[in-house]
Structures are given as structure tokens and as C-alpha cells.
N, C-alpha and C positions, 0 to 999 in steps of 0.2 A: 310689634310683630317681627319675628326673625326673617331675614331674607330667605327666599326660596332657593334651594340648590337643585340643579338639574344634572342628571348623569346620562351618558350615552347608553342606548340599548345594546351596543356592541361591547361595552365595558372596557374599551381600550383608550378612551380619551379622558382627560381630567375633567372634574365637575366644573360647572360654570354657574353664574347667576342668570337671572331671567333676561336682563338687558342683552348680554352676550348671546344667549340662546336665540333671542328674537332676531338679532342682527346676523348671526351665522346661518340659521335655518337648520342645516344638517351638521352633525358633529364631524370632526376631522377623521374619525375612524369609519365614516359612512353610516354610523348609527343615528338614531333619532333621540332627541332629548326628552327626558321623562323626569318629573319631580322625584327627589329622594323621599320627601315626606310631603303630605298635603295639609294645608290649613283646614280647620274644621268649622262646621256650622251645626248648631243644635237644632233639634226638631222644632223648638219654640221659635228660634230665629227664622227658620224656613217658613213656618206657618205665618209669621208676621209679614212676610213678603206679599201676602194676599192684598194688603192695602196700599201697596207701592206701585208706581208706574214702572214700566220695563227698564228704563234707563237707570232708575235708582236701584233696582235689583242687581243690574249689571255692576254698578258701582260697589254695592255691598259685597258681592261675590269676588270681584276682581281686585279690590283694594287689598285683599288678604295675600295677594301675590306680589304687590308692588312696592314693598318696603325697600328703600334705597334705589328704586327704579323711577318712580313717578310719584309726586306728592298727591295728597288726597284732593286738593283743589283742582290740580291739572287733570287728574283722572275723572273727576266729576264733569269737567268741561268736555272731555273726550266722549264720555258716555252720553251726555245730553245731546251732543251733536251727532253722534253715530246712530242713535236709536230714536229717530224722529218719525217712525212709521208704526202702524198698528201690527199687533201680533194676535190675531183672532184664534179663539178656541171654540170650535164649532161642535155643539153637542149632537151625537148620533146614537140614539138608543139609550140603554140603561148604563149610565156612568162611563160611556165611551165617548171620547172627543177626538176630533182631528185638529191638530195645531197647524195653522197655515203660516208657513215661514216664507211666503212668497210675495210679501207686500213691500219689500225694499226696492231700491232703484233698479236693480238688475233682475228682480222677480224670482230670486231663489234664496235658499237658506244661507248660501255662501256670503251674502251681504253682512250677516251678523258678525262674522270674524273679519272679513276684508275691510269693512269700514273702521272697525276698531284698530286693526293693525296699521292701516294707512295713517291714522292720526297719531298713533304712538310712535311708529317707526319714523314717520315724517318729522316728529318732534326731535327724535334722537339725531337724525341727519342734520337738522338745523343747528342743534347744539354742538355737534362735533365738526361741522363743516364737511367739505368734500361731497362725494356722490356715492350712490348705492344703486346696483342693478339687481332687480328682482327677476329671477327665472321661475316660471311657473308652467307646469304641464297640466293640461285640462282634458277631461273627458266630456265636458259639456258646460257646466255652470261656473266652475271655479274661474276660468279665464275671463268671463264677462264680469263677474263680481269684482275680481282683482283689478281689471282694466278700469271699471267704473270708479272704484274706491281710490285708486292711486293716480287717476288722470289729473295732470297738472300739479301734482305734489312736487314742490321744488326739491331738487337734488336727487330725485329718484327716477330711474328709467325702468320700464317693465317690458320684458320679452315673454310672450305667451306662446307655447307650442300646443297645437291641437291636431288630432288625427283627421286628415282630410276625408270627407265622406262619412264621418261617424258623429257629427254634431248636427243638430237641426239648423235650418237656415237662420232662424232668429237667434239662436245661440251664437252662430258664427258671426252674424252681423253686429252683435253686441261688442265683439272684440275688434272687428275689422273696420269699423267706421271711425274709430278714434284716431287722432293724430298726436302730434307733440311727443310726449314722453312714452307713448304706448306703441308697441310693435307686435303684431301677431304673425305667427309662422305656421303655415300648413305643412304638416309632415306626412309623407306618403307611407304611413304605417299605422300602428295601433297606439292607444294611450300608453300602454306599458313601454313601448319604444320611446315615446316622448319623455316619460318619467325616467327611464334609464339614462337617457342623454343628459337630462337635467341633473340627476344625482351624480353622474360621472364628472360633470363640469365642476361641481363643488369641491371635488378632491383632486383636480387637475392642476399640477404645479405650473403649467404653461399659462394658466389664467389667473395666477396670483396677483397680477397688476390690476385686475378688475374686482372691486369689492362686490361680492355676490351674496344674495340670500334668496329664500323662497317664500312665497305667500300661499302655497297650497299646504296640504296637511302634513307635509314633511316638517313644517315649522310648528313648534308648540304654541305659537301665537294664534294658530287656527283653533286648537282644541279648547283653550281656556275660555275664550268668549262663547264658544258653542256649548259650554257646560251651563251657561246661564239660563237658556230657555227651558231646561229640565226643571230647575228650581222654580221658575216662573209658572210653568204648567202645574207642577205639584202643589204649589201654594194656592192654586185656584180650583183644583179638582179633588183634592184629598184633605182629609182631616189631619190634625197635627200628628206626625209620625206614621201615618198610614202609608203602607207601601204601594207603589204605582207600577203598572206594566207599561213600558214604552216600546212601541214598534217603530224601528228606524230602518228605512230602506238603505242598504249598505253597498258601497262599491269599493272605495279606498279606505273605508272604515274610520275616517276622521270624525264624521258626525256621530257615529256610535260611540267613539272614544270620548266625546264630550260627556256622554252619559256615564261612562266609567269614571271620569274625573269627578262628576257630581256625586257618584256613589262614594268615591274615596273621601269626599269632603263631608259626607254624612247624610246624603239624600237617601231615603228609604225606597229601594226598588224591589218589587216582588220578582220580576223577571225582565230581562232586557232581550227583546225579540229583534234579531238582526237578519231579516230576509235578504237574499241576494237574487240576481237574475240568473241567467244560464251560466255565469261564471261562478261555479259552486265550490271553489277551493276551500272556503271556510266551513260550510256545513259538513263537507266530507272529513275535514280535519277534526271537527268537534265530535263527529261520530266515531272515527277510527283512531285518532291520535297520530295519524300519519299525514304529513302535509305534502301536497303536490301542486305546483303552479299550473294554471291553465295557459298553455302556450301553443298558438297565439290566443289572445283573449277573444271571446265570442262576441260578435256584434249582435246586440239585443235592442229591443224597443226602448228600454230604459237606458239610454246611451251613456248617461253620466256615470253609470255603474258598470261600464264595460272594462273591468279591471281583472286581469288574470292573476296578479300577485299584489294584493293590497299592502301598501307600505306600512300601514298602521297595525298590521298583525304583529310586528316586532314589539310595538308598545303594549298590545294586549297580552302577548306572551310574557313580557316583562312584568306586567301588573299581576300575573299569576305565578311569579317566581321563576319563569323560564328565560331562555335566551334564544332568539332567532336573529340571524344576521340579515343583511340587506338582500341577499340572494334567496332567502327563504329556507336556508339550512337551519335546523334546530340543534343547538349545541347543548341545551339543557331543557328537558321537558317541563312545561308548566304544570300546575296542579289541575289536571284535566277533570277530576271529580268536582272540584269547586267551580271550575269554569262551566261545566255542564249544569250545575245547580243554578248558576246565575244567568246563563245565556241560553237562548233557543235560536236556531237558525234553520232556514228552509230555502230551497231554490224555487223560484217562481218563473215559469216559462213565459214566453211571449203570449202564447194562447191563453194561459191563466191570467196574465196581466190584462189582456183585452177583456176577458170575461169579468174580471174584477171592476174595470171601468164601467162596463154595461150594467152590472148588477148593482153597484153602488148608486148609480144614477136612478135606475128603475125602482129600487127599494127605498132609498133614502133621499133622493134628489141631492146626492152628494157628488160633486164634480171633482174627479181626480185626473191627474195626468199619469203617465206610465210609472214614474218613480213612486209617487204616492200610492198608486195602485199595488205596487209590489209590497209596500208597507202594510196596506190594508189586507191584502191576501195573506201576508205573513202572519198578521194577528189572527186571522181566521184559522190558519193552519195550527197555530199555537192553541187556540181555544178548543180545537177538536181533540187535543190530548190533555189539556189542563184548563178547566173552566176558571173564570175570574173569581168566582166565589164572593162576589160583592165588591171586589177591589176595583178602583178606577183604572182605566186604560187610556192611553193617548197614542194616536198614530201621527207621525210627522209627515205632512205634505211639504215636499222640499222644493218644488218649482211650480210656476204658474201654468195652468193648462193652456194658456194662449201661446206658450212656447212650442206646442205640439198641435197646431190647428188641424192639420190634415188627418191625424189619427182620431181626434175628437169628432170631426165631421163624419168620418167613415163609420165610427162606432155608434154615435149618438144622433147624427143627423143635423147638428147645428154647430156653428163656430163659437168658441168661447169669447166672452168679452175681452177686449185687448186693453191692458193698462196703457195710459198715455206714454210711458217710457218706452214700451215695446212698439207702439204704433209709430212713434217718431223714427224708428229704425228704417222704415221703408223709404224715407225721403233722402237718405244719406248714401253717398257712394262708398264702396268698399276699397280697401287697399291693404294687401298683406304680402308677405314673402312666402317662398316655398322651398322646402328641403326634403331630401330623401332620408331614410334611416341610415345615417353615416356619421359617426361621432366626429371624425376629422373635419368633415364639412361644417358641422355645427360649431366646433371650436373655432374654425377660421371665420365663420359668420360672427361669432361673438367678438373676436379680436378686431374684425373690420368695423363693426358697429361701435366698439369702444374707441377705435382710432378716429372714426368720423366725428364722434362726439368730442374728443379731445381737440381735434383740429378746429371744430366750430367754436369751442370755448376760447382757444388761443386767438382766433380771428376776432372774436367779440372783445377780448381783452385789449388787443392792439388798437382796435378802432375806438 
């Protein structure tokens, strides 16, 4: 297999291999890395996944990207270790399934990429020596998954920025109870403010002494592992080569872009449904061809999707032949006709989200949390304009309902069962830092944290 070459969506940086893209996170020109060409899987190869466990499907898909990066045996060990939890497909009605991606250690779909990245990047750092600092902005679940996956990985420090007041208590505690190499920072603003400071840090010459990368969906290492569960689901719900409808609740659009990667590799998709909450920049763009950010982003019930300007739209636009920069300006229009044939998007209000949670439980005994409810309602909106016609459909449930107990109790009258990993949070004290939306303060914070770490290492060496 030929090594995979990745290019920046801003088209102003030289192409790189996958190892460099994983370690850099963001390209030097502030664009996002995207493969120049994609390895392919045949319909027969995908259908054969039906008899394989999840970790083996991950190995089969991801090994096609790893030539010259990680040998097959090492990748097998990574996949076996990362994917040691169930991935249920819950049948709901005629050929409709809900794929529950909430059974990992942080109870969200972010575990699928974070655990893979922690093992691969941790290996790179051990091989090269030195240290790496991971900067991550989170609107809810990314921070907890990254903190869990990278906790105590030698040579790696993690700094997670989250918008104060816009994550649930359990989401916050998942980040703030960890010590050692993990540090959470509450920012007095929105997710987009957190993300903007992180992106700026990657291209700040004053921080050149600190090796930085990202573990949110700025990094291509998030998208590649997230493509795997689309192959997994299709192999179990569809006949060989039969196209599938996937409904993916979308905020920063990294999860949805995993499906775009899978399509590029040969997975047959009838339509990719990408519903959003009140932050409706994408469905408006899809309808009109004119893009406008939501500033400030709107605080909605599905908090992990409170993104006014999704970073991954730059990759989506690139996938359809266009160019969007990091600020959202479109320099070359994508093929909107083809995009509209492939994608469907709708905005789901908080009222409709709550209605979907109630209706799913009353009609199907299907327990959804707010993000999965946006996905479910999005599929219903799509089916109102285009019936399935016998095709299979899969809705992604991206977080565990126990992360939102107050809302479930208010709507359904009972508290969801709490997984052991979440129950343990209640017993641990929190500790985190606080910053306002001010890049200079954030830069100084990073320099101080780096200096503290360097002083500690020198002291340890002298002793």
C-alpha cells in the first residue's frame, strides 16, 4: 500500500504523511489536513466484516492508512486494546437501528477516536523521546474522552478548554477529577471562543518551544477511527453493496465527516442526514449556498453541538471541490448540487428535541439523550420528504443518557441507569483552572504551565 498523503484545506502548506499530520494536528497555514486520495474497500470486503469483531474491522480499515507509519502487528495491538467494549445496534421498527456509541469508558462516541489516538500518538512520543502537549477545546464530550484516553500516557500533557456553564455536571466532572498529566480550564465564553484560542495557539511563534497538537476533530486522527463504525453498522444491517441512510447529530461535524471518509473509501450511502440543533449555519448554507457563522453560538439542550462555526465544514467543502478558510470565508464554491444529493440537514429546536425524547420512549421504549434525540428527529424530518423505500437506516446515539439525568427525569419521570464509570465521578473532588476569553492570557497560561513542567523535570533529573 502506498503511504497516504494529506493536504491542507487552505492549500498553502506542503503535503505531509499521516504521522506528521497526527502530531501537528492543524496545518501551518491554519487549514485542516485531508487525504489527497483515499484507500478503497470493495462491497464484498465490507460485507465480510459482518463476521468480524469491532476491533478487527478497525484494523482492516485503518491499516490501509498506516503504511510507513505503524506496522500491522502494532496496529492490531492498538485496536485490540482500544476497542474492548460493546457497540450495540438496537433494532427500532422496520430496518431502522440505533447504534449506541456510548459504551466506552467516558460514555460517548468520542472514545472511539480518543482511545486509538492515545495509543498511536503515545507510541510516537515514546519512539521520538521528548514531550507533547495536547490542546483540546470541548463543547461537552471531547474533553472527557480525551482526558480519559490520555490520562497517565508518558510524555504527553493534556490541556482541555471548556465553556463554563455549557457542559453538564457529569461531563465537567469527567475532565476535572483527573490529575497528573491532565488539566482542565473553564473559559468564560462559548465553545467557539475555546476553539479559536486553541487554533491560534497552533500558529503562534511565541509558543514554538512547546510541541503542540490537538485531539479534537481539528486532528485527522479523530476522523479516521470514526469512519470505522459506519462500516461496522453497514456490514450488520445491509446486504452486500446496499446503500444505507445514516443520521448523525452534528455540531463540529467531525462525526459526520467520519461517514464522508467511509463513503470515499467505498461504503454505499443512500443519504447522509446531518441534523443540527439551533446552531443552523450548515442547513442554511446547504439550502442557499451562502455561509454565515452563528455568532455567538446558541446554547441548546444538546450542548456538545453548540458550535456556531463548525471547523470540519472546511473539510466537507474540500471533499466537494471547494475551499473554505478557518474563518468560514469561501474562496471556491463546492459542488453544491452533488452535496445536496448526498446530504440532508435540518435544525432541531430544544422543544422538538424534548418531544423526540418523549415520543421515542412512549412509542418504542427507546431511551435517548438530547444529542441522539436530534439525530432521531433529523431522520424523521428526512423521511417526511424522502421515504426509505426499503433501505436500512442507522441513527447514531452519541452519548449515554445518564450524562443528562435531570432532563430525563423531567421528561420521562425516571433516572437512567448510571454506568459504573459515571457513578464513580460523584466521589472525587474537582480541580480546574479558569480563564476569560483573552488569547494573551491563554498564551501566558501555556508558557507558565510549560515552564512549571520543565522546572519539575530538571529537579527530578538533579535528584
